C-alpha positions as CSV (number, residue, x, y, z in Angstrom):
1,M,95.0,-27.1,18.1
2,S,92.5,-24.7,19.8
3,R,95.2,-23.4,22.1
4,F,97.6,-22.7,19.3
5,L,94.8,-21.1,17.3
6,W,94.1,-18.7,20.1
7,I,97.8,-17.9,20.5
8,F,98.0,-17.2,16.8
9,L,94.9,-14.9,16.8
10,L,96.2,-13.1,19.9
11,F,99.6,-12.5,18.2
12,F,97.8,-11.3,15.0
13,I,95.6,-8.9,16.9
14,L,98.6,-7.5,18.9
15,S,100.7,-7.1,15.8
16,Q,97.9,-5.3,13.9
17,G,97.5,-3.0,16.9
18,C,101.2,-2.2,16.9
19,G,101.2,-1.5,13.2
20,Q,98.1,0.8,13.5
21,A,99.7,2.7,16.4
22,K,102.6,3.7,14.1
23,Q,100.3,5.1,11.4
24,G,99.7,8.9,11.1
25,H,101.1,11.2,13.7
26,H,100.5,11.8,17.4
27,I,102.5,14.5,19.1
28,S,101.7,15.5,22.7
29,I,103.3,18.5,24.2
30,R,102.9,19.5,27.9
31,L,103.5,23.2,28.3
32,E,104.3,24.3,31.8
33,G,102.3,27.3,33.0
34,L,99.8,27.2,30.1
35,S,96.2,26.0,30.3
36,N,92.8,26.5,28.6
37,T,94.2,28.1,25.5
38,E,95.4,27.2,22.0
39,C,98.7,26.6,20.3
40,Y,99.7,26.2,16.7
41,L,101.9,24.0,14.7
42,A,103.6,25.6,11.7
43,Y,106.3,24.4,9.4
44,H,109.2,25.9,7.3
45,F,109.1,25.7,3.6
46,G,111.9,27.5,1.9
47,N,112.2,31.0,3.5
48,R,108.6,31.1,4.7
49,Q,106.5,29.5,7.4
50,Y,103.0,28.2,7.1
51,L,100.4,27.2,9.6
52,K,99.7,23.5,9.7
53,D,97.4,22.7,12.7
54,T,95.8,24.0,15.8
55,A,95.5,22.2,19.2
56,R,93.7,23.0,22.4
57,V,95.8,23.3,25.5
58,D,93.8,21.6,28.3
59,Q,93.7,22.5,32.0
60,N,96.8,20.4,32.6
61,G,98.8,22.2,29.9
62,L,98.6,19.3,27.4
63,A,98.3,19.9,23.7
64,V,98.0,17.1,21.2
65,F,98.5,17.2,17.5
66,Q,97.3,14.1,15.8
67,G,96.0,12.8,12.5
68,A,95.6,9.7,10.4
69,E,98.2,10.9,7.9
70,A,101.9,11.3,8.6
71,Q,103.3,14.8,8.6
72,P,105.8,15.6,5.8
73,P,109.2,15.5,7.6
74,G,110.9,18.8,8.4
75,I,111.6,21.4,11.0
76,Y,108.3,22.5,12.6
77,I,107.5,25.5,14.8
78,L,105.3,25.4,17.9
79,V,103.7,28.8,18.3
80,L,102.2,29.9,21.6
81,P,99.3,32.4,22.1
82,D,101.7,35.2,23.0
83,Q,103.7,34.5,19.8
84,R,106.6,32.8,21.6
85,N,107.7,29.9,19.6
86,F,110.2,27.1,19.4
87,E,111.3,24.5,16.8
88,L,111.0,20.7,16.9
89,I,111.8,18.0,14.3
90,I,109.2,15.8,12.8
91,D,111.0,13.0,10.9
92,S,110.4,9.3,10.8
93,H,109.3,9.2,14.5
94,Q,105.9,10.9,14.6
95,H,104.5,9.4,17.8
96,F,106.3,11.2,20.6
97,S,105.8,13.4,23.6
98,M,107.5,16.6,24.8
99,E,107.4,18.4,28.1
100,V,108.7,22.0,28.2
101,D,108.8,25.2,30.2
102,P,108.2,27.9,27.6
103,D,110.3,30.3,29.7
104,D,113.4,28.1,29.2
105,V,112.7,25.9,26.2
106,I,116.3,24.7,25.6
107,G,117.0,24.1,29.2
108,S,113.8,22.3,30.1
109,A,112.7,20.3,27.0
110,T,112.5,16.5,27.4
111,F,111.3,14.0,24.9
112,E,110.0,10.5,24.8
113,G,109.9,8.6,21.5
114,S,111.8,11.1,19.5
115,P,115.6,10.5,19.3
116,G,115.8,13.2,16.6
117,N,114.5,15.9,19.0
118,K,116.6,14.6,21.9
119,A,119.7,15.0,19.7
120,F,118.5,18.4,18.4
121,Y,118.0,19.8,21.9
122,F,121.2,18.4,23.2
123,Y,122.9,20.2,20.4
124,L,121.0,23.4,21.1
125,G,121.9,23.3,24.7
126,T,125.6,22.9,23.9
127,L,125.3,25.7,21.4
128,R,123.8,28.0,23.9
129,E,126.5,27.2,26.5
130,K,129.3,27.8,24.0
131,S,127.6,31.0,22.8
132,M,127.5,32.4,26.3
133,Q,131.1,31.6,26.8
134,R,132.0,33.2,23.5
135,Q,130.3,36.4,24.5
136,T,132.2,36.5,27.8
137,W,135.5,35.9,26.1
138,Q,134.8,38.3,23.3
139,R,134.0,41.1,25.7
140,E,137.3,40.4,27.4
141,M,139.2,40.4,24.1
142,N,137.6,43.8,23.2
143,D,138.8,45.3,26.5
144,P,141.9,47.4,25.7
145,D,143.4,46.6,29.1
146,T,143.5,42.9,28.3
147,P,147.2,41.8,28.2
148,P,148.6,40.2,25.0
149,D,149.2,36.8,26.6
150,R,145.6,36.7,27.8
151,L,144.4,37.6,24.3
152,D,146.2,34.5,23.0
153,T,144.5,32.3,25.6
154,L,141.1,33.7,24.8
155,Q,141.6,33.2,21.1
156,H,142.5,29.6,21.8
157,K,139.4,29.2,23.9
158,L,137.2,30.5,21.0
159,E,138.8,28.1,18.6
160,T,138.4,25.2,21.0
161,A,134.7,26.1,21.5
162,D,134.1,26.1,17.8
163,K,135.8,22.8,17.4
164,K,133.6,21.4,20.2
165,V,130.4,22.4,18.4
166,G,131.8,20.9,15.2
167,S,132.7,17.6,16.9
168,I,129.2,17.3,18.4
169,Q,127.8,17.7,14.9
170,D,130.2,15.1,13.6
171,S,129.2,12.6,16.3
172,L,125.5,13.1,15.7
173,I,126.0,12.7,12.0
174,A,128.0,9.5,12.5
175,R,125.3,8.1,14.9
176,D,122.5,8.5,12.3
177,P,123.6,9.8,8.9
178,D,120.2,9.6,7.4
179,A,118.4,11.6,10.1
180,L,117.1,15.0,9.1
181,L,119.2,16.7,11.7
182,S,122.3,15.2,10.1
183,K,121.3,16.3,6.7
184,V,120.8,19.8,8.0
185,F,124.2,19.9,9.7
186,L,125.8,18.8,6.5
187,A,123.8,21.2,4.3
188,Q,124.9,24.2,6.4
189,R,128.6,23.5,5.9
190,D,130.7,25.1,3.2
191,P,132.8,22.6,1.2
192,E,136.2,21.6,2.5
193,L,138.7,23.1,0.0
194,P,142.5,22.8,-0.2
195,G,144.7,25.6,0.9
196,M,144.9,28.7,-1.2
197,P,146.4,27.7,-4.6
198,L,149.3,29.7,-6.0
199,T,150.1,31.0,-9.5
200,L,153.3,30.1,-11.2
201,N,154.7,33.4,-9.8
202,G,153.9,32.3,-6.2
203,V,151.0,34.7,-5.8
204,Q,147.8,33.6,-4.2
205,D,145.4,32.5,-7.0
206,R,142.1,33.9,-5.6
207,E,140.4,33.4,-9.0
208,R,141.1,29.7,-9.0
209,M,140.0,29.5,-5.3
210,H,136.7,31.1,-6.2
211,R,136.2,28.7,-9.1
212,L,136.8,25.8,-6.6
213,L,134.3,27.2,-4.2
214,T,131.7,27.7,-6.9
215,W,132.1,24.2,-8.2
216,H,132.0,22.5,-4.8
217,Y,129.6,24.8,-3.0
218,F,126.7,22.3,-3.0
219,D,128.8,19.2,-2.2
220,N,127.1,18.8,1.2
221,I,123.6,19.1,-0.1
222,D,121.6,15.9,-0.7
223,F,119.4,17.0,-3.6
224,A,117.5,13.7,-3.4
225,D,116.2,14.5,0.1
226,E,113.1,16.7,-0.1
227,R,113.0,17.0,3.7
228,L,115.5,19.9,3.3
229,L,112.8,22.0,1.6
230,R,110.9,22.0,4.9
231,T,113.9,23.6,6.7
232,P,115.4,27.1,6.2
233,V,118.7,25.7,5.1
234,Y,118.2,24.8,1.4
235,H,116.7,28.2,0.5
236,S,119.5,29.9,2.4
237,R,122.2,28.0,0.4
238,L,120.5,28.9,-2.9
239,R,120.2,32.6,-1.9
240,V,123.8,33.0,-0.7
241,F,125.2,31.1,-3.8
242,F,123.3,33.1,-6.4
243,N,123.5,36.5,-4.6
244,N,127.0,36.4,-3.0
245,V,129.2,33.6,-4.3
246,L,128.6,34.0,-8.1
247,M,129.8,36.9,-10.2
248,Q,126.6,38.7,-11.1
249,H,127.0,38.3,-14.9
250,P,124.1,36.7,-16.8
251,D,126.2,34.1,-18.6
252,T,127.8,33.0,-15.4
253,V,124.4,32.8,-13.6
254,I,122.8,30.9,-16.5
255,A,125.5,28.3,-16.5
256,E,125.3,27.7,-12.8
257,A,121.5,27.8,-12.7
258,D,121.5,24.9,-15.3
259,R,124.1,23.0,-13.3
260,V,122.2,23.3,-10.0
261,L,118.9,22.4,-11.7
262,E,120.6,19.3,-13.1
263,K,121.6,18.3,-9.6
264,A,118.1,19.0,-8.3
265,R,116.6,16.5,-10.8
266,A,117.4,13.9,-8.1
267,N,114.0,14.7,-6.6
268,E,110.9,16.1,-8.3
269,E,110.0,18.4,-5.4
270,V,113.5,19.7,-5.0
271,F,113.7,20.4,-8.8
272,R,110.4,22.2,-8.6
273,Y,111.4,24.4,-5.7
274,T,114.8,25.2,-7.3
275,L,113.2,26.2,-10.6
276,W,110.7,28.4,-8.7
277,F,113.4,30.0,-6.7
278,L,115.6,30.8,-9.7
279,T,112.6,32.1,-11.7
280,N,111.4,34.4,-8.9
281,H,114.9,35.5,-8.0
282,T,115.8,36.5,-11.6
283,E,112.4,38.0,-12.5
284,V,112.4,40.5,-9.6
285,S,116.2,41.0,-9.4
286,Q,117.5,44.6,-9.4
287,V,120.8,43.4,-10.7
288,M,121.3,44.4,-14.3
289,G,121.2,41.6,-16.8
290,M,119.4,39.1,-14.6
291,D,116.4,39.4,-16.9
292,G,118.4,37.4,-19.4
293,V,118.6,34.5,-16.9
294,F,114.8,34.7,-16.5
295,V,114.3,34.5,-20.2
296,H,116.6,31.6,-20.4
297,L,114.7,29.7,-17.7
298,V,111.4,30.3,-19.4
299,D,112.7,29.2,-22.8
300,E,114.6,26.2,-21.6
301,Y,112.4,24.8,-18.8
302,Y,108.8,26.2,-18.9
303,L,108.3,26.3,-22.6
304,K,109.9,22.9,-23.1
305,G,107.6,21.2,-20.7
306,E,110.0,20.8,-17.8
307,A,107.5,22.3,-15.4
308,P,104.3,20.3,-15.9
309,W,102.9,21.5,-12.6
310,V,102.5,25.0,-13.9
311,D,98.9,25.9,-15.0
312,E,98.2,27.4,-18.4
313,A,97.5,30.9,-17.1
314,T,100.9,31.1,-15.3
315,L,102.7,29.6,-18.3
316,L,101.1,32.2,-20.5
317,R,102.2,35.0,-18.2
318,L,105.7,33.7,-18.1
319,E,105.8,33.4,-21.9
320,Q,104.5,36.9,-22.3
321,R,106.9,38.4,-19.7
322,A,109.9,36.7,-21.4
323,G,108.7,37.9,-24.7
324,N,108.6,41.5,-23.5
325,L,112.1,41.3,-22.0
326,R,113.7,39.4,-24.9
327,T,114.2,42.5,-27.1
328,L,115.6,44.4,-24.2
329,L,118.4,42.1,-23.1
330,L,121.9,43.5,-22.7
331,G,123.8,43.5,-26.0
332,K,120.5,43.6,-28.1
333,E,119.7,46.4,-30.4
334,A,117.3,48.7,-28.7
335,P,113.8,49.0,-30.1
336,D,113.4,51.9,-32.5
337,V,110.5,54.1,-31.5
338,T,109.4,57.4,-33.0
339,L,108.4,60.1,-30.4
340,Y,107.7,63.8,-30.7
341,D,109.5,66.9,-29.7
342,T,108.0,70.1,-28.3
343,A,107.1,71.3,-31.8
344,G,105.3,68.0,-32.6
345,D,108.0,66.8,-35.0
346,P,108.8,63.1,-35.0
347,V,112.1,62.0,-33.6
348,S,113.4,58.5,-34.3
349,L,115.4,57.0,-31.5
350,H,117.7,55.2,-33.9
351,Q,118.4,58.4,-35.8
352,V,119.8,60.2,-32.8
353,E,123.6,60.1,-33.4
354,A,125.7,59.7,-30.3
355,D,128.6,57.6,-29.2
356,Y,126.5,57.0,-26.0
357,L,122.8,57.7,-25.7
358,I,121.2,58.0,-22.3
359,V,117.5,57.3,-22.7
360,Y,115.8,58.8,-19.6
361,F,112.2,58.0,-19.0
362,W,110.7,60.4,-16.5
363,D,107.5,62.2,-15.2
364,S,107.3,65.7,-13.8
365,E,105.2,64.6,-10.8
366,C,107.5,61.6,-10.0
367,F,109.4,62.2,-6.7
368,Y,112.2,59.8,-7.7
369,C,112.5,61.5,-11.0
370,R,113.1,64.9,-9.3
371,E,116.0,63.2,-7.4
372,A,117.4,61.6,-10.6
373,T,117.2,64.5,-13.0
374,P,120.0,66.6,-11.4
375,L,122.2,63.5,-11.3
376,V,121.5,62.8,-15.0
377,R,122.3,66.5,-15.7
378,E,125.6,66.3,-13.9
379,A,126.7,63.1,-15.7
380,H,125.8,64.6,-19.1
381,Q,127.7,67.8,-18.3
382,R,130.9,65.9,-17.5
383,L,130.5,63.6,-20.5
384,S,129.0,65.8,-23.2
385,D,132.4,66.3,-24.8
386,K,132.7,62.5,-25.1
387,G,129.9,62.2,-27.6
388,V,127.2,61.5,-24.9
389,K,123.7,62.7,-25.5
390,V,120.4,62.5,-23.5
391,L,117.1,61.5,-25.0
392,A,114.6,62.6,-22.2
393,V,111.4,60.7,-22.8
394,N,108.5,62.2,-20.8
395,T,105.8,59.6,-20.0
396,E,102.9,61.9,-19.2
397,T,99.7,62.2,-21.2
398,D,99.4,66.0,-20.6
399,S,101.8,67.8,-23.0
400,S,101.3,71.2,-21.2
401,K,102.6,69.8,-17.9
402,W,105.6,68.3,-19.8
403,K,106.4,71.5,-21.6
404,E,106.2,73.5,-18.3
405,A,108.4,71.0,-16.5
406,I,111.3,70.9,-19.1
407,K,111.9,74.6,-18.5
408,D,114.0,73.4,-15.6
409,H,115.8,70.7,-17.7
410,P,118.9,71.2,-19.8
411,S,118.1,72.6,-23.2
412,A,120.9,70.4,-24.6
413,W,118.8,67.3,-24.0
414,I,116.6,66.0,-26.7
415,H,113.1,66.3,-25.2
416,V,110.3,64.0,-26.5
417,N,106.9,62.7,-25.6
418,D,104.2,60.6,-27.0
419,T,101.1,61.5,-25.0
420,R,98.9,58.9,-26.8
421,N,101.5,56.2,-26.8
422,I,101.2,55.8,-30.6
423,S,104.8,54.5,-30.7
424,G,104.1,51.8,-28.1
425,F,107.2,52.9,-26.2
426,R,105.8,51.8,-22.9
427,D,105.6,48.2,-24.0
428,A,108.7,48.4,-26.2
429,Y,110.8,49.5,-23.2
430,D,108.9,47.7,-20.5
431,I,108.1,50.9,-18.7
432,Y,106.3,49.9,-15.5
433,A,108.2,52.3,-13.1
434,I,110.0,55.6,-13.5
435,P,112.6,56.8,-13.6
436,T,114.0,54.2,-16.0
437,I,117.3,54.7,-17.7
438,F,119.0,52.9,-20.6
439,I,122.4,53.5,-22.0
440,L,123.0,52.7,-25.7
441,D,126.2,52.6,-27.7
442,A,126.7,54.2,-31.2
443,R,125.0,51.2,-32.8
444,K,122.0,51.5,-30.4
445,R,122.9,48.3,-28.6
446,I,121.8,48.2,-25.0
447,L,124.9,48.5,-22.7
448,A,123.0,49.2,-19.5
449,K,119.3,49.2,-18.3
450,Q,117.5,50.1,-15.1
451,I,120.8,51.7,-14.0
452,G,120.7,54.3,-11.2
453,A,121.3,57.9,-12.2
454,S,124.3,58.1,-9.8
455,H,126.0,55.3,-11.7
456,I,125.8,56.7,-15.2
457,E,129.1,58.5,-15.4
458,N,131.2,55.7,-13.9
459,F,129.5,53.1,-16.2
460,I,130.2,55.1,-19.4
461,R,133.8,55.9,-18.4
462,Q,134.5,52.3,-17.6
463,H,133.0,51.2,-20.9
464,M,135.2,53.8,-22.7
465,R,138.3,52.4,-21.0
466,Q,137.4,48.8,-21.9
467,A,136.6,49.8,-25.5
468,S,140.0,51.7,-25.8
469,S,141.9,48.7,-24.5
470,Q,140.3,46.3,-27.1
471,P,142.5,45.6,-30.2
472,Q,141.3,47.5,-33.2
473,T,140.1,45.5,-36.1
474,Q,140.5,46.5,-39.7
């Protein structure tokens, strides 16, 4: 019994030791040619990189990053003292070693205990090889003396090289579909769509093709896998989709934002990041109408308790910002403010009769206003016979400077100011930068805001054409 008891105890001790060895993280990296210095471990999060840890490089070039806690899986960056850097994967295997020559990372890197990094660097090596081949072939294709039959051969080589890279990705995905590298490969891919659909007249139906792309764009993203947040790929897909794939119309963006957020509910951290991205993207967007998307996100998610991680101060700021923008959304009736002309007489914005009213906020000392004013003048001159007027709102507190400056401005404009901001026009029109330009219709509804002076004429003429093509109602 004593013998079996000792065997049992020995087995127990060994098994406990093995279990403890797998806890936390222990990453040793031998850097050829470096000694007695420091290196740094950083990580991707969205489109940014953050410092995670620092390790001493000993006299033998060995740096060790270790800790009792496992690192959140993702793509990490090893940064050397001279700012050279390279990426490595930290996934489920967090006890591994790497040897590398910093002068040839891809060609020299070897790993023990990290199948993910072995696969990653095998892929990077293949990618580098094919990239060098592509450059050689592309230079030959660009040579005007290359004969046509050789061009066909080179084109075939390029296509074959692309297929080779794709096939390597496919084999790595098939080998370990749950690995982070596999999820990254998939997430980078556009959806596979059928051939170009045709209309009943046999014409390519590009509109339908675009709808298919929009609907299936995120098919290859695993929204339940928060590891993708610690790679550049998820942020990049969001950015391209909401900047380039979607038509930049607030109704379209709102619908797609809601749809993507619903997908992102598969993981709390993915949902949190997605909502942050959309909020930040639409709040600072220079695209006209995106403030409507921002207001929608605040109303439907933050103010309805969908973002419990947000502190009270941030929530209040978002609520106030949305409140300021809500009255200035496209299609809304513009706020009526009473300003004062050069004689000190009140001028109500809503009482200015015009088929189109250009409301131009400016300052005599503003460099960008000096660039914009001639463009506003030219647009007004070409459109004045179309019922277009300009309400030029000076934002300065010195009326004498304003009156001196308007000597160089068209007298046909309606010049107003409110030096003491009695009307509250700055808050009413969210004036935080100048020049700021609004275009209103005859009913004082906001047709355009934050529009560049060079776009005024084209915008109004296009709106006129659209209005004339609409059926008249009795």
